[in-house]
Z-matrix of the N, CA and C atoms (Angstrom, degrees):
N
C 1 1.446
C 2 1.457 1 110.33
N 3 1.379 2 117.36 1 -42.47
C 4 1.485 3 121.77 2 -177.32
C 5 1.520 4 113.58 3 -61.97
N 6 1.353 5 113.21 4 -41.88
C 7 1.534 6 118.23 5 179.62
C 8 1.542 7 104.83 6 -62.37
N 9 1.299 8 117.13 7 -50.56
C 10 1.439 9 123.78 8 -173.80
C 11 1.539 10 110.59 9 -55.45
N 12 1.331 11 117.11 10 -42.94
C 13 1.488 12 123.64 11 174.78
C 14 1.440 13 112.14 12 -59.81
N 15 1.357 14 117.85 13 -40.35
C 16 1.552 15 120.89 14 176.24
C 17 1.514 16 108.57 15 -62.37
N 18 1.312 17 114.59 16 -49.79
C 19 1.482 18 118.06 17 -177.58
C 20 1.582 19 108.24 18 -61.42
N 21 1.251 20 121.82 19 -43.11
C 22 1.372 21 124.28 20 -174.71
C 23 1.608 22 107.66 21 -66.04
N 24 1.320 23 116.79 22 -38.79
C 25 1.523 24 118.65 23 179.03
C 26 1.401 25 109.85 24 -72.14
N 27 1.271 26 118.66 25 -36.93
C 28 1.562 27 119.24 26 177.39
C 29 1.592 28 110.06 27 -65.87
N 30 1.323 29 117.59 28 -39.33
C 31 1.394 30 120.08 29 -178.71
C 32 1.575 31 108.90 30 -66.14
N 33 1.337 32 114.97 31 -41.86
C 34 1.549 33 121.60 32 -174.95
C 35 1.436 34 103.33 33 -66.10
N 36 1.390 35 118.64 34 -49.11
C 37 1.526 36 115.80 35 -174.68
C 38 1.561 37 110.35 36 -65.44
N 39 1.388 38 112.42 37 -43.84
C 40 1.490 39 112.31 38 176.08
C 41 1.568 40 119.94 39 -53.59
N 42 1.345 41 111.72 40 -45.92
C 43 1.413 42 119.46 41 177.74
C 44 1.560 43 109.43 42 -56.85
N 45 1.364 44 114.70 43 -46.25
C 46 1.422 45 118.15 44 -173.73
C 47 1.501 46 110.91 45 -63.42
N 48 1.400 47 116.22 46 -27.68
C 49 1.395 48 121.49 47 -173.59
C 50 1.589 49 108.34 48 -100.06
N 51 1.414 50 117.91 49 5.30
C 52 1.460 51 121.80 50 176.85
C 53 1.470 52 115.66 51 84.68
N 54 1.308 53 117.39 52 17.43
C 55 1.481 54 122.96 53 175.59
C 56 1.504 55 111.72 54 -105.54
N 57 1.277 56 115.61 55 168.00
C 58 1.502 57 121.62 56 171.98
C 59 1.504 58 109.70 57 -120.08
N 60 1.335 59 114.08 58 153.63
C 61 1.455 60 117.67 59 -179.33
C 62 1.490 61 103.95 60 -122.54
N 63 1.444 62 111.83 61 134.28
C 64 1.456 63 122.43 62 169.31
C 65 1.416 64 109.08 63 -111.03
N 66 1.276 65 117.35 64 131.69
C 67 1.476 66 122.90 65 177.89
C 68 1.453 67 111.03 66 -96.14
N 69 1.333 68 120.43 67 120.92
C 70 1.476 69 126.82 68 -177.73
C 71 1.509 70 103.01 69 -123.88
N 72 1.333 71 117.05 70 123.03
C 73 1.427 72 125.48 71 178.81
C 74 1.520 73 110.23 72 -107.11
N 75 1.424 74 122.49 73 92.96
C 76 1.463 75 115.97 74 -175.58
C 77 1.489 76 114.50 75 -71.74
N 78 1.364 77 117.72 76 -19.32
C 79 1.516 78 115.54 77 177.57
C 80 1.524 79 109.34 78 -69.79
N 81 1.329 80 121.19 79 -47.22
C 82 1.406 81 124.25 80 175.54
C 83 1.440 82 114.38 81 -61.40
N 84 1.305 83 123.83 82 -40.00
C 85 1.400 84 126.16 83 -171.06
C 86 1.581 85 110.06 84 -88.28
N 87 1.377 86 114.63 85 -17.83
C 88 1.421 87 116.56 86 -175.90
C 89 1.569 88 112.34 87 77.37
N 90 1.236 89 115.27 88 11.11
C 91 1.486 90 120.62 89 -179.95
C 92 1.540 91 110.82 90 -72.47
N 93 1.241 92 113.84 91 137.73
C 94 1.484 93 121.54 92 179.36
C 95 1.514 94 107.20 93 -82.95
N 96 1.248 95 120.42 94 155.82
C 97 1.469 96 123.80 95 176.43
C 98 1.489 97 109.24 96 -61.28
N 99 1.280 98 121.21 97 -33.53
C 100 1.486 99 124.20 98 -178.32
C 101 1.592 100 107.15 99 -67.11
N 102 1.372 101 116.23 100 -39.34
C 103 1.477 102 117.71 101 175.65
C 104 1.472 103 109.97 102 -72.35
N 105 1.287 104 122.62 103 -38.32
C 106 1.459 105 124.23 104 174.07
C 107 1.520 106 114.18 105 -53.95
N 108 1.337 107 110.10 106 -45.50
C 109 1.514 108 115.94 107 174.10
C 110 1.485 109 116.09 108 -56.09
N 111 1.360 110 112.37 109 -41.90
C 112 1.511 111 118.17 110 170.97
C 113 1.545 112 112.36 111 -58.91
N 114 1.243 113 115.12 112 -47.70
C 115 1.562 114 121.08 113 -175.56
C 116 1.583 115 105.69 114 -62.72
N 117 1.336 116 111.72 115 -45.38
C 118 1.518 117 114.12 116 -179.81
C 119 1.500 118 113.17 117 -57.06
N 120 1.349 119 116.56 118 -47.25
C 121 1.478 120 126.12 119 -176.63
C 122 1.562 121 106.41 120 -60.19
N 123 1.460 122 115.26 121 -54.45
C 124 1.451 123 117.50 122 -175.12
C 125 1.502 124 111.09 123 -60.42
N 126 1.265 125 120.41 124 -32.83
C 127 1.513 126 123.00 125 -179.84
C 128 1.449 127 111.61 126 -82.05
N 129 1.335 128 121.76 127 -8.70
C 130 1.469 129 124.06 128 -177.46
C 131 1.460 130 110.82 129 76.39
N 132 1.247 131 120.20 130 25.68
C 133 1.576 132 121.97 131 -177.55
C 134 1.545 133 104.65 132 -92.79
N 135 1.418 134 108.37 133 127.75
C 136 1.416 135 118.85 134 -178.63
C 137 1.462 136 115.55 135 -112.84
N 138 1.285 137 120.29 136 4.34
C 139 1.500 138 123.80 137 -174.81
C 140 1.469 139 106.34 138 -146.48
N 141 1.338 140 112.90 139 145.96
C 142 1.422 141 117.81 140 179.06
C 143 1.537 142 108.06 141 -143.98
N 144 1.341 143 112.60 142 146.50
C 145 1.372 144 125.17 143 175.53
C 146 1.443 145 112.05 144 -112.03
N 147 1.295 146 121.52 145 107.53
C 148 1.495 147 123.91 146 -175.91
C 149 1.542 148 110.21 147 -87.75
N 150 1.354 149 119.76 148 128.78
C 151 1.332 150 124.27 149 -177.64
C 152 1.571 151 106.53 150 -82.31
N 153 1.337 152 116.43 151 163.95
C 154 1.460 153 115.02 152 179.24
C 155 1.533 154 114.92 153 -62.97
N 156 1.337 155 117.02 154 141.85
C 157 1.440 156 122.95 155 -175.48
C 158 1.483 157 107.32 156 -119.92
N 159 1.471 158 115.55 157 142.35
C 160 1.373 159 119.97 158 -171.79
C 161 1.571 160 109.57 159 -65.08
N 162 1.320 161 116.88 160 -43.32
C 163 1.487 162 117.82 161 174.70
C 164 1.435 163 109.16 162 -94.01
N 165 1.343 164 114.59 163 168.23
C 166 1.480 165 120.10 164 178.78
C 167 1.546 166 110.73 165 -60.30
N 168 1.266 167 117.87 166 123.49
C 169 1.455 168 119.69 167 -169.52
C 170 1.489 169 107.41 168 -76.79
N 171 1.304 170 117.43 169 142.90
C 172 1.469 171 123.86 170 170.96
C 173 1.598 172 103.28 171 -128.15
N 174 1.328 173 113.24 172 117.89
C 175 1.403 174 118.81 173 -176.24
C 176 1.542 175 111.50 174 -124.53
N 177 1.336 176 118.70 175 23.04
C 178 1.493 177 121.21 176 -172.70
C 179 1.596 178 108.92 177 -70.37
N 180 1.273 179 121.81 178 -12.34
C 181 1.452 180 126.24 179 -178.32
C 182 1.569 181 108.63 180 -74.55
N 183 1.209 182 116.06 181 -16.10
C 184 1.560 183 117.60 182 175.75
C 185 1.583 184 109.58 183 -77.82
N 186 1.231 185 114.18 184 156.62
C 187 1.402 186 118.89 185 177.84
C 188 1.535 187 111.54 186 -90.30
N 189 1.417 188 117.77 187 90.65
C 190 1.439 189 120.87 188 -175.63
C 191 1.530 190 115.06 189 -76.71
N 192 1.317 191 113.83 190 -3.52
C 193 1.501 192 115.52 191 169.50
C 194 1.512 193 111.95 192 -69.07
N 195 1.376 194 114.42 193 -23.83
C 196 1.508 195 116.89 194 -177.77
C 197 1.533 196 108.91 195 -113.75
N 198 1.203 197 117.96 196 -1.08
C 199 1.480 198 117.21 197 -174.95
C 200 1.651 199 112.59 198 -121.99
N 201 1.357 200 114.58 199 153.19
C 202 1.441 201 115.53 200 166.15
C 203 1.470 202 103.05 201 -125.78
N 204 1.357 203 117.57 202 148.03
C 205 1.382 204 124.06 203 -170.49
C 206 1.566 205 112.82 204 -145.87
N 207 1.313 206 114.81 205 149.41
C 208 1.451 207 123.58 206 170.60
C 209 1.552 208 108.39 207 -126.98
N 210 1.357 209 115.43 208 137.21
C 211 1.384 210 120.59 209 174.63
C 212 1.390 211 112.47 210 -102.55
N 213 1.383 212 124.67 211 139.80
C 214 1.427 213 124.73 212 -174.32
C 215 1.482 214 112.01 213 -105.43
N 216 1.277 215 115.48 214 45.55
C 217 1.515 216 120.00 215 168.52
C 218 1.482 217 107.50 216 -158.56
N 219 1.335 218 109.90 217 -178.36
C 220 1.515 219 114.33 218 -165.90
C 221 1.467 220 117.51 219 -66.91
N 222 1.245 221 121.22 220 -46.39
C 223 1.450 222 120.40 221 -159.93
C 224 1.565 223 111.11 222 -125.58
N 225 1.345 224 120.83 223 112.83
C 226 1.387 225 128.69 224 171.01
C 227 1.445 226 112.57 225 -137.00
N 228 1.265 227 121.66 226 123.11
C 229 1.470 228 122.63 227 -173.82
C 230 1.544 229 109.82 228 -124.28
N 231 1.287 230 123.03 229 -16.39
C 232 1.419 231 127.03 230 -175.10
C 233 1.501 232 110.21 231 -125.55
N 234 1.339 233 115.87 232 84.61
C 235 1.458 234 133.66 233 -9.48
C 236 1.447 235 112.92 234 -79.53
N 237 1.384 236 118.75 235 163.81
C 238 1.385 237 118.82 236 175.72
C 239 1.519 238 114.18 237 -75.37
N 240 1.344 239 117.01 238 102.77
C 241 1.503 240 117.12 239 -175.99
C 242 1.516 241 113.30 240 -101.17
N 243 1.240 242 119.26 241 167.59
C 244 1.368 243 120.20 242 167.74
C 245 1.571 244 112.76 243 -62.28
N 246 1.306 245 115.98 244 144.53
C 247 1.440 246 119.29 245 -175.79
C 248 1.536 247 113.28 246 -128.38
N 249 1.391 248 117.19 247 149.49
C 250 1.326 249 124.09 248 173.19
C 251 1.479 250 104.13 249 -131.72
N 252 1.275 251 119.70 250 126.30
C 253 1.470 252 123.55 251 -173.15
C 254 1.619 253 111.79 252 -155.03
N 255 1.247 254 115.37 253 156.20
C 256 1.599 255 117.78 254 175.60
C 257 1.536 256 104.37 255 -67.64
N 258 1.380 257 114.33 256 158.36
C 259 1.424 258 120.43 257 169.43
C 260 1.462 259 110.92 258 -87.19
N 261 1.436 260 114.43 259 92.89
C 262 1.487 261 117.77 260 -173.86
C 263 1.463 262 112.33 261 -61.47
N 264 1.255 263 119.49 262 -34.66
C 265 1.588 264 122.72 263 -175.50
C 266 1.510 265 103.51 264 -69.12
N 267 1.292 266 123.49 265 -48.08
C 268 1.500 267 123.35 266 -173.51
C 269 1.536 268 107.63 267 -71.67
N 270 1.452 269 113.39 268 -34.19
C 271 1.512 270 115.16 269 -179.62
C 272 1.578 271 111.15 270 -62.83
N 273 1.330 272 110.56 271 -38.39
C 274 1.525 273 108.34 272 -179.74
C 275 1.558 274 111.13 273 -73.29
N 276 1.281 275 122.56 274 -30.39
C 277 1.459 276 125.75 275 168.89
C 278 1.566 277 112.47 276 -52.11
N 279 1.406 278 109.48 277 -54.20
C 280 1.475 279 118.53 278 178.93
C 281 1.536 280 106.77 279 -54.91
N 282 1.222 281 121.92 280 -50.97
C 283 1.408 282 123.46 281 -176.38
C 284 1.452 283 115.06 282 -61.76
N 285 1.350 284 116.34 283 -40.00
C 286 1.402 285 121.81 284 -176.77
C 287 1.612 286 108.55 285 -72.66
N 288 1.335 287 117.81 286 -36.81
C 289 1.367 288 124.50 287 173.60
C 290 1.522 289 112.24 288 -57.27
N 291 1.328 290 109.14 289 -50.94
C 292 1.514 291 115.61 290 177.91
C 293 1.476 292 112.18 291 -61.30
N 294 1.284 293 118.40 292 -45.01
C 295 1.451 294 119.71 293 178.89
C 296 1.521 295 114.60 294 -63.31
N 297 1.331 296 112.74 295 -34.75
C 298 1.518 297 116.01 296 -179.37
C 299 1.528 298 103.50 297 -71.24
N 300 1.363 299 123.12 298 -40.38
C 301 1.422 300 118.50 299 178.71
C 302 1.436 301 114.63 300 -63.08
N 303 1.248 302 117.99 301 -27.17
C 304 1.458 303 127.93 302 179.41
C 305 1.529 304 111.27 303 -72.82
N 306 1.357 305 114.08 304 -15.46
C 307 1.549 306 118.63 305 -175.78
C 308 1.374 307 119.10 306 103.79
N 309 1.405 308 117.42 307 -3.62
C 310 1.464 309 117.55 308 177.23
C 311 1.506 310 115.63 309 -71.69
N 312 1.365 311 113.37 310 137.38
C 313 1.530 312 115.50 311 -172.58
C 314 1.522 313 111.37 312 -117.00
N 315 1.443 314 110.86 313 -23.41
C 316 1.533 315 109.16 314 -177.15
C 317 1.580 316 111.41 315 -130.53
N 318 1.399 317 113.16 316 76.79
C 319 1.427 318 116.05 317 -176.22
C 320 1.564 319 107.46 318 -73.12
N 321 1.336 320 115.15 319 146.63
C 322 1.424 321 121.99 320 175.75
C 323 1.484 322 110.07 321 -117.07
N 324 1.308 323 120.95 322 135.96
C 325 1.496 324 123.90 323 -172.96
C 326 1.619 325 107.60 324 -109.31
N 327 1.317 326 117.34 325 123.13
C 328 1.411 327 123.37 326 179.37
C 329 1.539 328 110.34 327 -116.55
N 330 1.325 329 117.65 328 115.52
C 331 1.550 330 121.04 329 -179.96
C 332 1.492 331 114.71 330 -128.63
N 333 1.286 332 113.34 331 150.11
C 334 1.438 333 117.82 332 171.40
C 335 1.638 334 103.80 333 -81.75
N 336 1.364 335 111.05 334 138.04
C 337 1.471 336 118.23 335 -174.61
C 338 1.572 337 110.12 336 -61.06
N 339 1.330 338 119.47 337 -47.78
C 340 1.402 339 118.33 338 175.56
C 341 1.484 340 117.12 339 -62.03
N 342 1.264 341 117.48 340 -36.10
C 343 1.599 342 117.53 341 172.56
C 344 1.438 343 113.20 342 -64.84
N 345 1.308 344 117.38 343 -41.52
C 346 1.455 345 121.93 344 172.34
C 347 1.577 346 116.68 345 -53.80
N 348 1.296 347 108.00 346 -49.06
C 349 1.486 348 117.35 347 178.27
C 350 1.556 349 111.90 348 -58.95
N 351 1.349 350 107.49 349 -49.28
C 352 1.481 351 114.85 350 -174.45
C 353 1.576 352 111.51 351 -55.96
N 354 1.319 353 112.19 352 -36.96
C 355 1.521 354 119.39 353 -175.91
C 356 1.555 355 108.11 354 -94.93
N 357 1.350 356 116.43 355 17.96
C 358 1.439 357 119.72 356 178.28
C 359 1.524 358 111.51 357 48.28
N 360 1.352 359 117.22 358 42.07
C 361 1.439 360 127.14 359 170.73
C 362 1.516 361 112.44 360 59.82
N 363 1.343 362 122.66 361 29.71
C 364 1.387 363 121.67 362 178.35
C 365 1.423 364 117.39 363 -63.12
N 366 1.422 365 122.12 364 -40.50
C 367 1.284 366 123.60 365 178.17
C 368 1.525 367 116.04 366 -61.04
N 369 1.466 368 112.10 367 -44.62
C 370 1.455 369 118.51 368 170.56
C 371 1.448 370 118.76 369 -61.56
N 372 1.295 371 120.15 370 -37.68
C 373 1.487 372 130.04 371 -178.82
C 374 1.432 373 103.01 372 -65.28
N 375 1.309 374 119.54 373 -54.62
C 376 1.444 375 119.54 374 -176.27
C 377 1.538 376 112.72 375 -66.18
N 378 1.287 377 118.73 376 -33.55
C 379 1.510 378 120.99 377 -179.02
C 380 1.543 379 104.64 378 -63.57
N 381 1.349 380 115.47 379 -51.45
C 382 1.442 381 121.99 380 -174.55
C 383 1.472 382 112.18 381 -64.67
N 384 1.288 383 116.20 382 -39.55
C 385 1.541 384 117.18 383 179.74
C 386 1.482 385 111.18 384 -73.48
N 387 1.271 386 119.27 385 -37.44
C 388 1.519 387 122.69 386 174.01
C 389 1.601 388 107.04 387 -56.10
N 390 1.293 389 111.39 388 -49.97
C 391 1.529 390 113.85 389 -172.25
C 392 1.544 391 109.45 390 -65.00
N 393 1.348 392 113.83 391 -41.84
C 394 1.473 393 116.35 392 178.73
C 395 1.468 394 116.26 393 -55.84
N 396 1.300 395 114.58 394 -32.97
C 397 1.541 396 119.00 395 179.56
C 398 1.453 397 115.22 396 -99.53
N 399 1.337 398 120.04 397 -4.12
C 400 1.400 399 121.42 398 172.67
C 401 1.473 400 112.05 399 -132.96
N 402 1.331 401 111.35 400 65.12
C 403 1.409 402 123.03 401 -174.60
C 404 1.555 403 112.92 402 -58.47
N 405 1.236 404 116.48 403 126.34
C 406 1.412 405 124.70 404 170.61
C 407 1.431 406 114.32 405 -128.95
N 408 1.225 407 119.34 406 -118.69
C 409 1.516 408 121.53 407 174.67
C 410 1.604 409 103.20 408 -81.57
N 411 1.377 410 109.66 409 176.15
C 412 1.533 411 114.93 410 -174.44
C 413 1.563 412 102.33 411 -67.59
N 414 1.247 413 117.78 412 153.33
C 415 1.441 414 123.31 413 -177.73
C 416 1.471 415 106.52 414 -93.71
N 417 1.402 416 114.30 415 132.15
C 418 1.546 417 122.18 416 173.95
C 419 1.512 418 109.20 417 -59.77
N 420 1.304 419 120.50 418 146.76
C 421 1.467 420 121.73 419 174.69
C 422 1.573 421 107.24 420 -67.94
N 423 1.381 422 114.45 421 151.15
C 424 1.418 423 117.74 422 -179.21
C 425 1.573 424 106.23 423 -72.23
N 426 1.252 425 117.71 424 157.91
C 427 1.441 426 123.48 425 167.19
C 428 1.554 427 106.73 426 -111.41
N 429 1.338 428 114.18 427 109.63
C 430 1.453 429 123.85 428 -178.21
C 431 1.505 430 104.52 429 -108.73
N 432 1.274 431 120.57 430 124.78
C 433 1.461 432 121.25 431 -170.18
C 434 1.630 433 111.54 432 -126.64
N 435 1.228 434 114.13 433 151.03
C 436 1.618 435 115.89 434 171.65
C 437 1.502 436 102.52 435 -93.35
N 438 1.350 437 119.31 436 -39.34
C 439 1.552 438 121.42 437 179.80
C 440 1.496 439 102.86 438 -142.43
N 441 1.418 440 111.95 439 115.46
C 442 1.348 441 113.48 440 -175.37
C 443 1.616 442 111.80 441 -77.33
N 444 1.357 443 116.77 442 128.09
C 445 1.369 444 123.98 443 -171.37
C 446 1.569 445 104.61 444 -123.92
N 447 1.265 446 112.33 445 144.17
C 448 1.442 447 122.05 446 -179.62
C 449 1.532 448 113.95 447 -52.75
N 450 1.431 449 114.65 448 -54.71
C 451 1.394 450 118.98 449 -174.96
C 452 1.589 451 113.01 450 -63.14
N 453 1.329 452 115.52 451 -38.83
C 454 1.465 453 125.58 452 -175.65
C 455 1.624 454 103.55 453 -63.87
N 456 1.412 455 118.96 454 -48.63
C 457 1.458 456 125.63 455 -178.98
C 458 1.568 457 103.28 456 -60.75
N 459 1.356 458 120.24 457 -52.96
C 460 1.469 459 118.18 458 -172.35
C 461 1.490 460 111.92 459 -64.40
N 462 1.296 461 121.08 460 -35.90
C 463 1.557 462 124.87 461 174.01
C 464 1.538 463 107.56 462 -58.86
N 465 1.421 464 118.71 463 -51.52
C 466 1.447 465 120.64 464 176.12
C 467 1.474 466 113.14 465 -61.14
N 468 1.266 467 120.62 466 -42.18
C 469 1.498 468 122.96 467 179.35
C 470 1.502 469 112.12 468 -63.07
N 471 1.294 470 120.26 469 -42.06
C 472 1.407 471 122.56 470 -177.50
C 473 1.433 472 113.88 471 -74.20
N 474 1.289 473 114.89 472 -30.73
C 475 1.512 474 124.43 473 -177.53
C 476 1.528 475 109.31 474 -80.22
N 477 1.334 476 115.11 475 -45.39
C 478 1.460 477 123.86 476 -173.64
C 479 1.557 478 112.25 477 -82.53
N 480 1.300 479 116.33 478 -30.91
C 481 1.508 480 123.05 479 -179.67
C 482 1.519 481 114.72 480 53.15
N 483 1.299 482 120.67 481 50.26
C 484 1.515 483 120.06 482 166.61
C 485 1.427 484 115.10 483 -59.40
N 486 1.240 485 118.00 484 149.96
C 487 1.495 486 118.38 485 170.20
C 488 1.547 487 112.02 486 -98.59
N 489 1.320 488 114.93 487 -10.05
C 490 1.459 489 119.76 488 166.57
C 491 1.490 490 108.07 489 -147.22
N 492 1.379 491 116.95 490 140.73
C 493 1.444 492 122.71 491 172.38
C 494 1.501 493 112.98 492 -106.91
N 495 1.316 494 111.80 493 134.88
C 496 1.530 495 120.31 494 -178.07
C 497 1.543 496 103.28 495 -110.93
N 498 1.266 497 120.18 496 122.63
C 499 1.455 498 123.12 497 -177.21
C 500 1.530 499 109.02 498 -170.30
N 501 1.311 500 114.78 499 174.12
C 502 1.475 501 125.90 500 177.44
C 503 1.616 502 107.71 501 -89.31
N 504 1.289 503 119.21 502 -51.93
C 505 1.486 504 116.13 503 -164.36
C 506 1.536 505 109.73 504 -75.56
N 507 1.440 506 109.92 505 126.31
C 508 1.492 507 112.68 506 -178.16
C 509 1.455 508 117.06 507 -72.51
N 510 1.342 509 118.78 508 -18.76
C 511 1.409 510 121.92 509 -173.99
C 512 1.557 511 107.49 510 -72.54
N 513 1.257 512 118.62 511 -5.74
C 514 1.521 513 119.65 512 169.38
C 515 1.456 514 116.83 513 -64.89
N 516 1.419 515 114.98 514 -24.30
C 517 1.457 516 116.84 515 178.67
C 518 1.633 517 105.53 516 -67.94
N 519 1.269 518 118.00 517 -43.19
C 520 1.482 519 120.65 518 -177.12
C 521 1.596 520 107.69 519 -62.14
N 522 1.254 521 112.67 520 -42.63
C 523 1.502 522 113.85 521 176.21
C 524 1.512 523 117.51 522 -60.35
N 525 1.424 524 107.27 523 -41.76
C 526 1.533 525 110.76 524 174.90
C 527 1.432 526 110.19 525 -60.66
N 528 1.347 527 121.03 526 -44.47
C 529 1.405 528 122.51 527 -178.37
C 530 1.542 529 115.06 528 -63.70
N 531 1.336 530 111.70 529 -34.16
C 532 1.449 531 117.19 530 170.19
C 533 1.484 532 115.69 531 -61.92
N 534 1.392 533 114.47 532 -28.96
C 535 1.499 534 118.64 533 179.97
C 536 1.553 535 108.38 534 -83.44
N 537 1.238 536 119.95 535 3.84
C 538 1.524 537 124.67 536 175.58
C 539 1.476 538 114.74 537 101.95
N 540 1.400 539 117.09 538 8.67
C 541 1.428 540 116.90 539 -178.71
C 542 1.520 541 110.62 540 -85.68
N 543 1.342 542 115.47 541 155.29
C 544 1.521 543 118.32 542 172.49
C 545 1.469 544 101.06 543 -117.16
N 546 1.384 545 113.90 544 110.45
C 547 1.453 546 121.52 545 175.79
C 548 1.484 547 110.79 546 -91.09
N 549 1.327 548 123.57 547 122.40
C 550 1.423 549 125.83 548 10.57
C 551 1.557 550 111.30 549 -100.95
N 552 1.282 551 124.19 550 10.47
C 553 1.410 552 121.32 551 -167.61
C 554 1.483 553 108.57 552 -69.67
N 555 1.336 554 122.25 553 -46.24
C 556 1.543 555 120.76 554 -176.07
C 557 1.537 556 114.74 555 -106.16
N 558 1.361 557 114.05 556 -18.38
C 559 1.434 558 123.71 557 177.86
C 560 1.487 559 115.96 558 -146.62
N 561 1.172 560 122.28 559 156.49
C 562 1.442 561 124.63 560 -175.00
C 563 1.552 562 108.67 561 -120.19
N 564 1.437 563 107.41 562 156.78
C 565 1.439 564 116.32 563 170.69
C 566 1.575 565 107.77 564 -134.44
N 567 1.237 566 110.02 565 129.50
C 568 1.533 567 116.90 566 -179.29
C 569 1.552 568 107.66 567 -117.42
N 570 1.346 569 115.38 568 112.32
C 571 1.366 570 123.81 569 -179.02
C 572 1.599 571 111.98 570 -71.28
N 573 1.235 572 119.81 571 135.66
C 574 1.437 573 117.88 572 176.26
C 575 1.518 574 114.96 573 -85.99
N 576 1.276 575 118.85 574 -8.77
C 577 1.425 576 122.47 575 169.00
C 578 1.553 577 111.55 576 -90.86
């Protein structure tokens, strides 16, 4: 949904300014960056908007002498492009303030390790900072995973006993319900997207 919102916003803005947007997905098509560069040149495209990538992006194979680009996520160094991205640190504070106002006292944070690394641990840092200055009950340990598995989540959930889970993967709601929770009646789920 997040990527689609970025695409929709880019299309809307481009149309308003008299431009057209072509969506090219190199991951789905198996297109190399070198081939993408050739396609961009042949179509006369001189600007690209790169969507967030799960791994650290490397786009040095594109001809940046002929292109301008903007990356829509936190970290890109190869090459160092201009970036536009949400304020992950502040977003976590806003989420925790809202969850506290709703009465949640034991939020649990679940993150993919590569996602956390890519954002330089901003979600974790904000979570820990918020908790340090808004002491309530003891904080459950974070669940940081390489590959999210149902059993590992359920073990963490039963041991840590959060009253609300903050995470990206929506399937967690099903697992919480499987553990006997009624979301949102007895427990909450806060999507990071």
